[in-house]
gemmi code that builds the backbone of each chain (N, CA, C; Angstrom):
import gemmi

chains = {
    "A": [
        ("MET", (1.027, -1.410, 0.194), (0.107, 0.091, -0.183), (0.798, 1.409, -0.051)),
        ("ASP", (0.691, 2.130, -1.065), (1.658, 3.285, -0.977), (0.529, 4.803, 0.236)),
        ("ARG", (-0.198, 4.254, -0.167), (-1.260, 5.292, 0.481), (-2.167, 5.104, 1.607)),
        ("ILE", (-2.150, 5.921, 2.851), (-3.144, 5.069, 3.878), (-4.500, 6.521, 3.172)),
        ("PRO", (-5.586, 5.734, 3.523), (-6.724, 6.456, 3.241), (-6.862, 7.519, 4.214)),
        ("ILE", (-7.745, 8.652, 3.696), (-7.870, 10.250, 4.211), (-9.701, 10.240, 4.563)),
        ("LEU", (-9.969, 10.121, 5.302), (-11.974, 10.041, 5.128), (-11.902, 11.401, 5.668)),
        ("LYS", (-12.726, 11.906, 4.990), (-13.428, 13.440, 5.540), (-14.992, 13.063, 6.143)),
        ("LEU", (-15.147, 13.552, 7.692), (-15.982, 13.586, 8.800), (-16.668, 15.245, 9.076)),
        ("GLY", (-17.153, 15.328, 8.118), (-17.884, 16.915, 8.318), (-16.519, 17.807, 8.280)),
        ("ASN", (-16.153, 18.511, 9.573), (-15.199, 19.684, 9.141), (-13.665, 18.714, 9.573)),
        ("ALA", (-13.996, 17.562, 9.608), (-12.673, 16.718, 10.501), (-11.871, 15.715, 9.320)),
        ("LEU", (-10.863, 15.404, 9.498), (-10.167, 14.147, 8.932), (-9.896, 13.212, 9.519)),
        ("LEU", (-10.348, 11.981, 8.894), (-10.138, 10.662, 9.871), (-9.188, 9.896, 9.040)),
        ("VAL", (-7.635, 9.470, 9.968), (-7.179, 8.669, 9.736), (-7.224, 7.411, 10.483)),
        ("THR", (-7.004, 6.148, 9.534), (-6.969, 5.120, 10.764), (-5.706, 4.431, 10.047)),
        ("ILE", (-4.867, 4.429, 11.300), (-3.396, 3.346, 10.710), (-3.680, 2.180, 11.104)),
        ("GLN", (-3.426, 1.624, 9.904), (-2.959, -0.695, 10.325), (-2.577, -0.819, 10.361)),
        ("VAL", (-1.693, -0.449, 9.301), (-0.052, -0.912, 9.448), (1.378, -0.597, 10.181)),
        ("ASP", (1.902, -0.723, 9.620), (3.190, -0.566, 10.178), (3.690, 0.677, 9.374)),
        ("MET", (4.245, 1.913, 9.889), (4.337, 3.002, 9.124), (6.014, 3.020, 8.854)),
        ("HIS", (6.104, 3.146, 7.201), (8.136, 3.128, 7.021), (7.914, 4.816, 6.656)),
        ("ASP", (8.815, 5.085, 6.136), (9.536, 6.666, 5.926), (8.748, 7.184, 5.070)),
        ("GLN", (8.511, 6.549, 3.859), (7.551, 6.674, 2.689), (6.350, 7.011, 2.578)),
        ("LEU", (5.535, 5.668, 3.480), (4.502, 5.965, 4.071), (4.124, 6.897, 5.025)),
        ("ALA", (4.978, 7.420, 5.817), (4.821, 8.411, 6.460), (4.537, 9.928, 6.121)),
        ("THR", (5.624, 9.874, 5.195), (6.168, 11.279, 4.409), (4.374, 11.615, 3.783)),
        ("ALA", (4.008, 10.535, 3.144), (3.006, 10.536, 2.295), (1.724, 10.967, 2.524)),
        ("LEU", (1.654, 10.165, 4.194), (0.510, 10.670, 4.884), (0.298, 12.381, 5.048)),
        ("GLU", (1.684, 12.905, 6.036), (2.116, 13.878, 6.041), (1.662, 14.850, 5.536)),
        ("GLU", (2.022, 14.421, 3.324), (2.304, 15.305, 3.049), (0.431, 15.498, 2.118)),
        ("ASP", (-0.369, 14.368, 2.204), (-1.797, 14.126, 2.224), (-2.441, 14.370, 2.920)),
        ("LEU", (-2.288, 14.837, 4.423), (-2.867, 15.249, 4.980), (-2.533, 16.684, 5.024)),
        ("THR", (-1.828, 17.267, 4.778), (-1.723, 18.792, 4.805), (-2.423, 19.604, 3.864)),
        ("SER", (-2.653, 18.663, 2.526), (-3.127, 19.185, 1.281), (-4.725, 18.712, 1.599)),
        ("ARG", (-5.005, 17.761, 2.261), (-6.582, 17.632, 2.608), (-7.416, 18.788, 3.574)),
        ("ILE", (-6.165, 19.352, 4.309), (-6.532, 20.239, 5.555), (-7.146, 21.329, 4.651)),
        ("VAL", (-6.191, 21.517, 4.082), (-6.614, 23.284, 2.729), (-7.682, 22.877, 2.004)),
        ("GLU", (-7.548, 21.875, 1.481), (-8.574, 21.148, 0.231), (-10.060, 21.396, 0.819)),
        ("CYS", (-10.331, 20.309, 2.024), (-11.487, 20.405, 2.909), (-11.730, 21.324, 3.979)),
        ("ASN", (-10.669, 22.640, 3.693), (-11.197, 23.367, 4.951), (-11.489, 22.962, 6.532)),
        ("ALA", (-10.269, 21.903, 6.863), (-10.611, 21.105, 7.949), (-10.341, 22.061, 9.089)),
        ("ARG", (-10.913, 21.689, 10.112), (-10.818, 22.044, 11.437), (-10.129, 21.274, 12.232)),
        ("GLY", (-9.942, 19.916, 11.769), (-9.386, 19.131, 13.110), (-8.969, 17.674, 12.030)),
        ("VAL", (-8.234, 16.854, 12.923), (-7.524, 15.577, 12.101), (-7.696, 14.697, 13.186)),
        ("LEU", (-8.578, 13.607, 13.099), (-8.362, 12.186, 13.579), (-7.552, 11.112, 13.250)),
        ("ILE", (-6.669, 10.801, 14.361), (-6.051, 9.759, 13.881), (-6.012, 8.930, 14.752)),
        ("ASP", (-6.682, 7.712, 14.418), (-7.254, 6.289, 14.973), (-5.720, 5.237, 15.029)),
        ("ILE", (-5.509, 5.122, 16.361), (-4.317, 4.202, 16.375), (-4.695, 3.063, 17.243)),
        ("SER", (-6.064, 3.120, 17.176), (-6.115, 1.411, 17.859), (-6.166, 0.464, 17.590)),
        ("ALA", (-5.213, 0.442, 16.440), (-4.886, -1.078, 15.456), (-3.604, -1.350, 16.157)),
        ("LEU", (-2.812, -0.429, 16.732), (-1.230, -0.299, 16.577), (-1.109, -0.792, 18.082)),
        ("GLU", (-0.472, -1.748, 18.085), (0.352, -2.338, 19.494), (1.397, -1.909, 19.931)),
        ("ILE", (2.057, -1.641, 18.920), (3.150, -0.975, 19.574), (3.392, 0.591, 18.920)),
        ("VAL", (3.768, 1.592, 19.720), (4.071, 2.530, 18.966), (5.630, 2.852, 19.431)),
        ("ASP", (6.344, 3.262, 18.213), (7.592, 3.645, 18.903), (7.869, 4.658, 18.164)),
        ("SER", (9.204, 5.201, 18.306), (9.571, 6.563, 18.388), (9.633, 7.342, 17.109)),
        ("PHE", (9.644, 6.585, 15.954), (9.274, 6.745, 14.963), (8.100, 7.521, 14.668)),
        ("MET", (7.090, 6.302, 15.034), (5.896, 7.239, 15.160), (5.459, 7.761, 15.768)),
        ("GLY", (5.767, 8.006, 17.391), (5.670, 9.142, 17.769), (6.174, 10.541, 17.154)),
        ("ARG", (7.353, 10.486, 16.699), (7.617, 11.924, 15.716), (7.036, 12.143, 14.754)),
        ("MET", (5.957, 11.243, 14.435), (5.320, 11.666, 12.992), (4.221, 12.288, 13.262)),
        ("LEU", (3.597, 11.498, 14.741), (2.111, 12.327, 15.214), (2.621, 13.380, 15.680)),
        ("ASP", (4.054, 13.851, 16.231), (4.312, 15.032, 16.526), (4.294, 16.074, 15.611)),
        ("ASN", (5.287, 15.777, 13.865), (4.651, 16.491, 13.007), (3.889, 16.771, 12.293)),
        ("ILE", (2.527, 15.567, 12.444), (1.251, 15.936, 11.734), (0.523, 17.034, 13.160)),
        ("ALA", (0.804, 16.699, 13.898), (0.163, 17.361, 14.895), (0.688, 19.385, 14.402)),
        ("ALA", (2.309, 19.454, 14.712), (2.429, 20.373, 14.041), (2.187, 21.238, 12.866)),
        ("VAL", (1.964, 20.687, 11.996), (2.070, 21.149, 10.768), (0.217, 21.285, 10.920)),
        ("SER", (-0.600, 20.674, 11.491), (-2.172, 20.912, 11.366), (-2.080, 21.708, 12.116)),
        ("ARG", (-1.517, 22.519, 13.498), (-1.554, 23.653, 14.210), (-1.448, 24.767, 13.258)),
        ("ILE", (-0.354, 24.747, 12.868), (0.120, 26.034, 11.430), (-1.332, 26.267, 10.653)),
        ("LEU", (-1.831, 24.945, 9.834), (-3.025, 25.406, 9.098), (-3.939, 25.045, 10.493)),
        ("ASP", (-4.151, 25.473, 11.420), (-5.355, 26.014, 12.606), (-6.044, 24.962, 12.107)),
        ("ALA", (-5.666, 23.523, 12.523), (-6.283, 21.718, 12.514), (-6.194, 21.770, 13.962)),
        ("ASP", (-7.109, 21.195, 14.364), (-6.160, 20.583, 15.957), (-5.923, 18.900, 15.280)),
        ("THR", (-5.037, 18.334, 16.282), (-4.862, 16.869, 16.075), (-5.306, 16.047, 17.231)),
        ("VAL", (-6.527, 15.154, 16.834), (-6.597, 14.168, 18.168), (-6.247, 13.162, 17.720)),
        ("VAL", (-5.706, 12.236, 18.541), (-5.136, 10.856, 18.340), (-6.474, 10.106, 19.192)),
        ("VAL", (-6.659, 9.237, 18.908), (-8.114, 8.198, 19.186), (-7.549, 7.016, 19.177)),
        ("GLY", (-8.173, 5.961, 20.243), (-8.175, 4.181, 20.094), (-6.834, 4.390, 21.044)),
        ("MET", (-6.074, 5.160, 21.331), (-4.620, 4.564, 21.888), (-4.716, 3.531, 22.977)),
        ("ARG", (-4.267, 2.058, 23.034), (-4.430, 0.879, 23.548), (-3.650, 1.132, 25.064)),
        ("PRO", (-3.792, 1.028, 26.320), (-3.413, 1.458, 27.679), (-1.292, 1.013, 27.224)),
        ("ALA", (-1.072, 0.149, 26.695), (0.270, -0.489, 26.653), (0.719, 0.322, 25.794)),
        ("VAL", (0.617, 0.788, 24.714), (1.110, 1.859, 23.854), (0.982, 3.340, 25.058)),
        ("ALA", (0.372, 3.981, 25.746), (0.376, 4.724, 26.260), (1.582, 4.508, 27.441)),
        ("ILE", (1.576, 3.518, 28.225), (3.147, 3.291, 28.942), (4.099, 3.175, 28.239)),
        ("THR", (4.308, 2.559, 26.666), (5.749, 2.942, 25.635), (6.019, 3.943, 25.739)),
        ("LEU", (4.797, 5.074, 25.569), (5.159, 6.282, 25.189), (5.631, 7.083, 26.237)),
        ("VAL", (5.001, 6.680, 27.241), (6.010, 7.530, 28.812), (7.216, 6.872, 28.645)),
        ("GLU", (7.427, 5.904, 28.686), (8.926, 4.925, 28.782), (9.682, 5.732, 27.982)),
        ("LEU", (9.287, 5.633, 26.673), (10.031, 6.407, 25.576), (10.344, 8.009, 26.016)),
        ("GLY", (9.753, 8.832, 26.691), (9.922, 10.148, 26.598), (9.046, 10.806, 25.801)),
        ("LEU", (7.912, 10.529, 24.828), (7.193, 10.957, 24.134), (6.455, 11.743, 24.911)),
        ("SER", (6.243, 12.643, 24.927), (5.173, 13.249, 26.152), (3.944, 13.711, 24.466)),
        ("LEU", (4.250, 13.406, 23.232), (3.030, 14.320, 22.243), (2.563, 15.587, 22.946)),
        ("ASN", (3.216, 16.432, 22.583), (2.946, 17.855, 23.211), (2.328, 18.168, 21.675)),
        ("GLY", (0.995, 19.003, 22.193), (0.210, 19.298, 20.877), (-0.934, 18.535, 20.117)),
        ("VAL", (-0.737, 17.657, 20.839), (-1.625, 16.776, 20.206), (-2.703, 16.075, 21.553)),
        ("LYS", (-3.821, 16.027, 21.154), (-4.731, 15.631, 22.038), (-5.291, 14.285, 21.842)),
        ("THR", (-5.506, 13.618, 22.920), (-5.985, 12.593, 22.932), (-7.353, 11.878, 23.025)),
        ("ALA", (-8.186, 11.036, 22.668), (-9.270, 10.844, 22.887), (-9.538, 9.170, 23.353)),
        ("LEU", (-10.769, 8.508, 23.759), (-10.762, 7.173, 23.915), (-10.993, 6.701, 22.548)),
        ("ASN", (-12.254, 7.490, 22.021), (-12.840, 6.464, 21.002), (-13.037, 8.467, 20.097)),
        ("VAL", (-13.490, 7.368, 19.196), (-13.691, 8.992, 18.117), (-14.656, 9.396, 17.767)),
        ("ASP", (-16.045, 9.523, 18.584), (-16.679, 9.733, 19.348), (-16.320, 10.997, 20.089)),
        ("ARG", (-15.412, 11.205, 20.650), (-14.915, 11.741, 22.026), (-13.956, 12.584, 21.464)),
        ("GLY", (-13.528, 11.974, 20.251), (-12.250, 13.097, 19.218), (-13.571, 13.617, 18.536)),
        ("MET", (-14.328, 13.786, 18.073), (-15.392, 14.302, 17.352), (-15.789, 15.387, 18.151)),
        ("ALA", (-15.938, 15.062, 19.409), (-16.216, 16.370, 20.732), (-15.393, 17.245, 20.851)),
        ("LEU", (-14.236, 17.005, 20.708), (-13.616, 17.570, 21.184), (-12.730, 18.562, 20.066)),
        ("ILE", (-13.402, 18.602, 19.040), (-13.146, 19.028, 17.806), (-14.124, 20.451, 17.403)),
        ("ARG", (-15.531, 19.555, 17.967), (-16.720, 20.361, 17.179), (-17.115, 21.921, 18.289)),
        ("PRO", (-16.589, 21.791, 19.371), (-16.623, 22.963, 19.983), (-15.653, 24.031, 19.278)),
        ("GLN", (-14.775, 23.663, 18.895), (-13.510, 25.049, 18.105), (-14.464, 24.945, 16.602)),
        ("LEU", (-14.925, 24.705, 16.207), (-16.017, 24.702, 14.939), (-16.951, 25.752, 15.128)),
        ("ILE", (-17.643, 25.756, 16.424), (-18.708, 26.679, 16.747), (-17.874, 27.939, 17.243)),
        ("ALA", (-16.637, 28.111, 18.109), (-15.811, 29.065, 17.897), (-15.738, 29.541, 16.698)),
        ("GLY", (-15.335, 29.137, 15.723), (-14.806, 29.303, 14.436), (-16.000, 30.150, 13.688)),
        ("ASP", (-16.983, 29.640, 14.007), (-18.139, 30.330, 13.521), (-18.685, 31.374, 14.013)),
        ("ASP", (-17.895, 31.738, 15.281), (-17.987, 32.682, 16.368), (-17.542, 34.239, 15.871)),
        ("ASP", (-16.162, 33.131, 15.636), (-14.827, 34.770, 15.342), (-14.837, 35.313, 13.997)),
        ("GLY", (-15.248, 34.531, 13.057), (-14.405, 34.815, 11.980), (-15.961, 35.092, 10.821)),
        ("ASP", (-15.325, 35.402, 9.450), (-15.876, 34.730, 8.539), (-17.252, 35.493, 8.377)),
    ],
    "B": [
        ("MET", (-1.565, -8.268, 10.722), (-2.410, -7.851, 11.264), (-3.529, -9.142, 11.662)),
        ("ASP", (-3.924, -9.044, 12.512), (-5.029, -10.247, 12.789), (-6.461, -9.628, 12.668)),
        ("ARG", (-6.561, -7.970, 13.001), (-8.106, -7.375, 13.189), (-8.035, -6.607, 12.095)),
        ("ILE", (-9.483, -6.067, 11.522), (-9.449, -4.711, 10.891), (-9.777, -4.163, 11.948)),
        ("PRO", (-9.784, -2.548, 12.674), (-10.422, -1.779, 13.647), (-11.754, -1.471, 13.310)),
        ("ILE", (-12.618, -1.251, 13.994), (-14.509, -0.865, 13.890), (-14.059, -0.063, 15.013)),
        ("LEU", (-14.430, 1.052, 13.643), (-14.506, 2.345, 14.748), (-15.880, 3.090, 15.147)),
        ("LYS", (-16.723, 2.988, 16.292), (-17.741, 3.837, 16.220), (-18.147, 5.077, 15.873)),
        ("LEU", (-19.271, 6.103, 14.888), (-18.969, 7.136, 14.939), (-20.929, 7.477, 15.069)),
        ("GLY", (-21.295, 8.171, 16.428), (-22.443, 8.095, 16.711), (-22.935, 6.813, 16.382)),
        ("ASN", (-24.248, 6.360, 15.738), (-24.839, 5.003, 15.584), (-24.519, 4.209, 14.756)),
        ("ALA", (-23.042, 4.804, 14.055), (-22.707, 3.825, 13.301), (-21.497, 3.461, 13.053)),
        ("LEU", (-20.889, 2.198, 12.423), (-20.044, 1.901, 12.584), (-19.099, 1.951, 11.767)),
        ("LEU", (-17.559, 2.326, 11.402), (-16.876, 2.512, 9.988), (-15.728, 1.710, 9.902)),
        ("VAL", (-15.462, 0.849, 9.494), (-14.529, 0.113, 9.041), (-13.334, 0.677, 7.504)),
        ("THR", (-12.725, 0.408, 7.795), (-11.608, 1.263, 6.342), (-10.977, -0.026, 5.915)),
        ("ILE", (-11.128, -0.405, 4.765), (-10.184, -1.689, 4.565), (-8.964, -1.093, 4.170)),
        ("GLN", (-8.061, -1.680, 4.515), (-6.750, -0.740, 3.535), (-5.843, -2.588, 3.244)),
        ("VAL", (-6.111, -3.574, 3.595), (-5.226, -4.697, 3.017), (-5.899, -5.670, 2.594)),
        ("ASP", (-5.232, -6.443, 1.593), (-5.914, -7.314, 1.017), (-6.489, -8.343, 1.936)),
        ("MET", (-7.438, -8.760, 1.798), (-8.147, -9.370, 2.304), (-8.119, -11.262, 2.193)),
        ("HIS", (-8.028, -11.426, 3.490), (-7.854, -13.113, 3.219), (-8.891, -14.140, 4.075)),
        ("ASP", (-8.852, -15.171, 3.709), (-10.188, -15.604, 4.406), (-10.579, -15.553, 6.061)),
        ("GLN", (-9.304, -15.568, 6.926), (-9.112, -15.536, 8.477), (-9.506, -14.047, 8.498)),
        ("LEU", (-9.509, -12.913, 8.028), (-9.279, -11.604, 8.065), (-10.434, -11.964, 7.937)),
        ("ALA", (-11.591, -12.031, 6.799), (-12.477, -11.830, 6.434), (-13.442, -11.926, 7.314)),
        ("THR", (-13.311, -13.658, 8.174), (-14.029, -13.904, 9.034), (-14.032, -13.177, 10.251)),
        ("ALA", (-13.039, -12.911, 10.575), (-13.089, -12.246, 11.954), (-13.528, -10.688, 11.720)),
        ("LEU", (-13.446, -10.344, 10.822), (-14.060, -9.031, 10.490), (-15.887, -9.120, 10.405)),
        ("GLU", (-16.250, -9.833, 9.589), (-17.883, -10.268, 9.846), (-17.993, -10.711, 11.443)),
        ("GLU", (-17.356, -11.630, 11.868), (-17.339, -11.626, 13.167), (-17.608, -10.638, 14.708)),
        ("ASP", (-16.309, -9.816, 14.402), (-16.403, -8.537, 15.458), (-17.491, -7.639, 14.721)),
        ("LEU", (-17.902, -7.696, 13.357), (-19.088, -6.492, 13.391), (-20.127, -6.792, 13.772)),
        ("THR", (-20.566, -8.013, 13.523), (-22.089, -8.504, 14.098), (-21.978, -8.416, 15.939)),
        ("SER", (-20.518, -8.679, 16.429), (-20.848, -8.079, 18.296), (-21.137, -6.791, 18.391)),
        ("ARG", (-20.204, -5.850, 17.814), (-19.959, -4.467, 17.788), (-21.599, -3.682, 17.403)),
        ("ILE", (-22.271, -4.564, 16.195), (-23.592, -3.803, 15.756), (-24.606, -3.397, 16.865)),
        ("VAL", (-24.361, -5.159, 17.503), (-25.201, -5.517, 18.735), (-24.999, -4.745, 19.996)),
        ("GLU", (-23.537, -4.866, 20.275), (-22.743, -4.088, 21.656), (-23.206, -2.690, 21.605)),
        ("CYS", (-23.104, -1.939, 20.661), (-23.346, -0.441, 20.140), (-24.576, -0.108, 19.845)),
        ("ASN", (-25.244, -1.205, 19.773), (-26.492, -0.650, 19.418), (-26.847, -0.035, 17.541)),
        ("ALA", (-25.682, -0.282, 16.870), (-25.419, 0.294, 15.434), (-27.168, 0.167, 14.731)),
        ("ARG", (-27.069, 1.810, 13.736), (-28.357, 1.363, 12.789), (-27.529, 1.188, 11.597)),
        ("GLY", (-26.395, 1.291, 11.483), (-25.519, 1.303, 10.215), (-24.242, 1.095, 10.067)),
        ("VAL", (-23.211, 0.209, 8.913), (-22.036, -0.216, 8.485), (-21.678, 0.840, 7.793)),
        ("LEU", (-20.670, 1.682, 7.728), (-20.202, 1.873, 6.803), (-18.882, 1.474, 6.603)),
        ("ILE", (-18.491, 0.815, 5.141), (-17.554, 0.179, 4.990), (-16.450, 1.222, 4.221)),
        ("ASP", (-15.485, 1.157, 4.248), (-14.458, 2.420, 2.944), (-13.546, 1.546, 2.537)),
        ("ILE", (-13.808, 1.464, 1.421), (-12.831, 0.442, 0.649), (-11.811, 1.554, -0.428)),
        ("SER", (-12.038, 2.605, -0.026), (-10.974, 3.974, -1.224), (-9.496, 3.669, -1.567)),
        ("ALA", (-9.276, 2.986, -0.619), (-7.809, 2.462, -0.494), (-7.617, 1.169, -1.551)),
        ("LEU", (-8.666, 0.537, -2.132), (-8.452, -1.027, -2.825), (-8.416, -0.051, -4.448)),
        ("GLU", (-7.541, -1.096, -5.198), (-7.828, -0.244, -6.155), (-8.019, -1.780, -7.014)),
        ("ILE", (-8.582, -2.932, -6.230), (-8.845, -4.234, -6.833), (-10.108, -4.857, -5.702)),
        ("VAL", (-11.116, -4.997, -6.420), (-11.980, -5.809, -5.548), (-12.179, -7.422, -6.218)),
        ("ASP", (-12.037, -8.315, -5.659), (-12.412, -9.460, -6.477), (-13.786, -10.152, -6.066)),
        ("SER", (-13.966, -11.351, -6.339), (-15.259, -11.952, -5.775), (-15.258, -11.884, -4.878)),
        ("PHE", (-14.141, -12.785, -4.128), (-13.999, -12.841, -2.881), (-14.709, -11.541, -1.987)),
        ("MET", (-14.099, -10.437, -2.003), (-14.078, -9.341, -1.524), (-15.737, -9.278, -1.933)),
        ("GLY", (-16.175, -9.531, -2.816), (-17.525, -9.361, -3.268), (-18.612, -9.483, -2.380)),
        ("ARG", (-18.404, -11.283, -2.678), (-18.789, -11.929, -1.501), (-18.599, -11.575, 0.020)),
        ("MET", (-17.768, -11.508, 0.528), (-17.784, -10.640, 1.951), (-18.711, -9.134, 2.144)),
        ("LEU", (-18.658, -8.350, 1.087), (-19.309, -7.408, 1.647), (-21.113, -8.065, 1.474)),
        ("ASP", (-21.341, -8.766, 0.779), (-22.541, -8.947, 0.647), (-22.734, -10.192, 1.816)),
        ("ASN", (-22.075, -10.758, 2.422), (-22.034, -11.308, 3.717), (-22.718, -10.265, 4.436)),
        ("ILE", (-21.778, -9.466, 4.315), (-21.835, -8.799, 5.554), (-22.962, -7.473, 5.498)),
        ("ALA", (-23.469, -7.466, 4.371), (-24.621, -6.873, 4.182), (-26.136, -7.634, 4.435)),
        ("ALA", (-25.791, -8.912, 4.565), (-26.763, -10.032, 5.027), (-26.821, -10.092, 6.144)),
        ("VAL", (-25.657, -10.342, 6.994), (-25.940, -10.382, 8.443), (-26.376, -9.192, 9.107)),
        ("SER", (-25.940, -8.055, 8.527), (-26.196, -6.419, 9.327), (-27.746, -6.341, 8.919)),
        ("ARG", (-27.903, -6.776, 7.733), (-29.709, -6.310, 7.509), (-30.413, -7.248, 8.546)),
        ("ILE", (-30.106, -8.701, 9.170), (-31.246, -9.241, 10.155), (-30.952, -8.549, 11.237)),
        ("LEU", (-29.915, -7.787, 11.452), (-29.230, -7.430, 12.915), (-29.988, -5.780, 12.966)),
        ("ASP", (-30.804, -5.190, 11.984), (-31.677, -4.069, 11.523), (-30.700, -2.949, 11.176)),
        ("ALA", (-29.376, -3.470, 10.732), (-28.432, -2.103, 10.459), (-28.427, -2.440, 8.865)),
        ("ASP", (-28.382, -0.978, 8.571), (-27.701, -0.887, 6.706), (-26.226, -1.040, 6.432)),
        ("THR", (-26.358, -1.286, 5.489), (-24.548, -1.824, 5.393), (-24.346, -0.560, 3.909)),
        ("VAL", (-23.688, 0.070, 4.106), (-23.336, 1.335, 2.997), (-21.562, 1.190, 2.647)),
        ("VAL", (-21.408, 0.566, 1.661), (-19.944, 0.924, 0.961), (-19.534, 2.117, 0.598)),
        ("VAL", (-18.729, 2.795, 1.054), (-17.970, 4.185, 0.651), (-16.382, 4.320, 0.149)),
        ("GLY", (-16.378, 5.521, -1.083), (-15.532, 5.562, -1.538), (-14.850, 4.682, -2.335)),
        ("MET", (-15.847, 3.784, -3.066), (-15.135, 3.140, -4.279), (-14.913, 3.523, -5.503)),
        ("ARG", (-13.712, 2.995, -5.844), (-13.130, 3.731, -7.150), (-13.683, 3.681, -8.493)),
        ("PRO", (-13.783, 4.467, -9.789), (-14.665, 4.119, -10.507), (-13.593, 2.865, -11.038)),
        ("ALA", (-13.012, 2.282, -11.571), (-12.546, 1.121, -11.989), (-12.826, -0.147, -11.129)),
        ("VAL", (-12.716, 0.407, -9.929), (-13.659, -1.214, -8.961), (-14.930, -1.284, -9.369)),
        ("ALA", (-15.686, 0.141, -9.285), (-17.590, -0.107, -9.925), (-17.006, -0.778, -11.528)),
        ("ILE", (-16.161, -0.756, -12.227), (-16.364, -1.618, -13.895), (-16.236, -2.814, -13.471)),
        ("THR", (-15.078, -2.610, -12.375), (-14.721, -4.545, -12.128), (-15.851, -5.783, -11.439)),
        ("LEU", (-16.583, -4.479, -10.715), (-17.494, -5.491, -9.618), (-18.714, -5.523, -11.138)),
        ("VAL", (-19.095, -4.905, -12.101), (-20.101, -5.111, -12.880), (-19.601, -6.386, -13.854)),
        ("GLU", (-18.371, -6.360, -13.988), (-18.035, -7.605, -15.173), (-17.774, -8.443, -14.419)),
        ("LEU", (-17.673, -8.634, -13.107), (-17.734, -9.839, -12.359), (-19.294, -10.208, -12.040)),
        ("GLY", (-20.080, -9.737, -12.825), (-21.822, -10.048, -12.498), (-22.310, -9.671, -10.917)),
        ("LEU", (-21.054, -8.987, -10.345), (-21.261, -8.733, -8.501), (-22.245, -7.792, -8.362)),
        ("SER", (-23.466, -7.597, -8.064), (-24.851, -6.018, -8.546), (-24.236, -6.062, -6.485)),
        ("LEU", (-23.880, -6.552, -5.799), (-23.720, -6.149, -4.602), (-25.171, -5.831, -3.814)),
        ("ASN", (-25.701, -6.683, -3.824), (-27.619, -6.409, -3.662), (-27.242, -5.882, -2.006)),
        ("GLY", (-28.695, -5.390, -2.056), (-28.794, -5.315, -0.036), (-27.650, -4.410, -0.194)),
        ("VAL", (-26.961, -3.749, -0.655), (-25.399, -2.667, -0.257), (-26.175, -1.456, -0.762)),
        ("LYS", (-26.575, -0.581, -0.036), (-25.894, 0.783, -0.181), (-24.752, 1.438, -0.858)),
        ("THR", (-24.412, 2.563, -1.641), (-23.226, 3.018, -1.845), (-23.143, 4.163, -1.673)),
        ("ALA", (-22.233, 4.773, -1.544), (-22.167, 6.325, -1.188), (-20.441, 7.030, -1.702)),
        ("LEU", (-20.779, 8.146, -2.178), (-19.356, 8.617, -2.945), (-18.529, 8.397, -1.785)),
        ("ASN", (-18.944, 9.130, -0.356), (-17.856, 9.743, 0.495), (-18.435, 9.023, 1.948)),
        ("VAL", (-17.759, 9.164, 2.912), (-18.217, 8.714, 4.345), (-19.091, 9.534, 4.699)),
        ("ASP", (-19.033, 10.714, 4.350), (-20.105, 12.159, 4.605), (-21.413, 11.654, 4.105)),
        ("ARG", (-21.237, 11.088, 2.849), (-22.627, 10.926, 2.422), (-23.282, 9.729, 2.667)),
        ("GLY", (-22.412, 8.932, 2.982), (-22.698, 7.670, 3.498), (-23.392, 7.651, 4.980)),
        ("MET", (-22.960, 8.908, 5.875), (-23.482, 8.884, 7.265), (-24.776, 9.370, 6.788)),
        ("ALA", (-25.318, 10.012, 5.581), (-26.163, 11.089, 5.701), (-27.306, 10.028, 5.389)),
        ("LEU", (-27.043, 8.856, 4.292), (-27.918, 7.683, 4.477), (-28.328, 6.869, 5.468)),
        ("ILE", (-27.416, 6.914, 6.292), (-28.071, 6.354, 7.889), (-28.433, 7.087, 8.342)),
        ("ARG", (-29.003, 8.066, 8.802), (-29.194, 8.888, 9.709), (-30.692, 9.161, 9.472)),
        ("PRO", (-30.935, 9.473, 8.330), (-32.781, 9.485, 8.244), (-33.671, 8.233, 8.938)),
        ("GLN", (-32.904, 6.799, 8.885), (-33.060, 5.832, 9.425), (-33.209, 5.777, 11.031)),
        ("LEU", (-32.028, 6.546, 11.187), (-32.264, 7.073, 12.948), (-33.271, 7.353, 13.390)),
        ("ILE", (-33.797, 8.644, 12.802), (-34.729, 9.631, 12.952), (-35.886, 8.552, 13.118)),
        ("ALA", (-36.263, 7.862, 11.997), (-37.313, 6.797, 11.672), (-37.248, 5.923, 12.733)),
        ("GLY", (-36.217, 5.295, 13.404), (-36.206, 4.447, 14.202), (-36.909, 5.231, 15.802)),
        ("ASP", (-36.233, 6.497, 15.708), (-36.858, 7.095, 17.131), (-38.187, 7.253, 16.736)),
        ("ASP", (-39.220, 7.608, 15.900), (-40.067, 7.775, 16.045), (-40.930, 6.379, 16.114)),
        ("ASP", (-40.519, 5.162, 15.180), (-41.007, 3.769, 15.584), (-41.199, 3.646, 16.846)),
        ("GLY", (-40.316, 3.436, 17.583), (-39.995, 2.994, 18.957), (-39.923, 3.011, 20.264)),
        ("ASP", (-39.574, 2.569, 20.897), (-39.596, 2.440, 22.366), (-39.066, 4.145, 22.823)),
    ],
}
model = gemmi.Model(1)
for chain_id, residues in chains.items():
    chain = gemmi.Chain(chain_id)
    for i, (resn, *xyz) in enumerate(residues, 1):
        res = gemmi.Residue()
        res.name, res.seqid = resn, gemmi.SeqId(i, " ")
        for name, pos in zip(("N", "CA", "C"), xyz):
            atom = gemmi.Atom()
            atom.name, atom.element = name, gemmi.Element(name[0])
            atom.pos, atom.b_iso = gemmi.Position(*pos), 0.0
            res.add_atom(atom)
        chain.add_residue(res)
    model.add_chain(chain)
structure = gemmi.Structure()
structure.add_model(model)
structure.setup_entities()
């Protein structure tokens, strides 16, 4: 597989990571996500990692990168479905996932993004 | 990977198929979906196949099976994100996907499921 599909859910984008990420796949995902954020006018990115039993430092950095780029494009990043063992590993690796919000599942993740949408409507245009 | 993750989106379940399905994975997905439909009280199942470049007769039968079982459990099945080439192949294979609704993307698929939710609220409990 060359690309991880990015699904549009209202004003958010949803990515389900099911396979081990390698360099090229991670780069492709980051590029695709940034262009889709702009194209879809997305205010949030949900990354589901419920299929992952292991998150290594490479994956941690990828999540950090996605969150950093999304923030610049005014979109929140929410990592959903993290397994307890993965959370323990992340802390042991010293990866704090700064700037990445987390939620137990997609519904809660969407709820984290929605308030911002309403705030966005009030503020702007 | 042994399992394809099933995400709960409101009263619908979302499955993103990113890898080639083999017998065991398909059986596991069908079992997981049926138990999740009951557990989550789901009224719809969205199956995203935007990552698939090829849908063979095995996959066609799997979609048919999922739709048939879901229908018995009172949940609609909507296949979303089908590529044009896949649609052509399905017709050439003589797979009509009876009982499977299709939608261009997840948002439209959710819209297909939502009206039923309201109808369900009016009817029942």
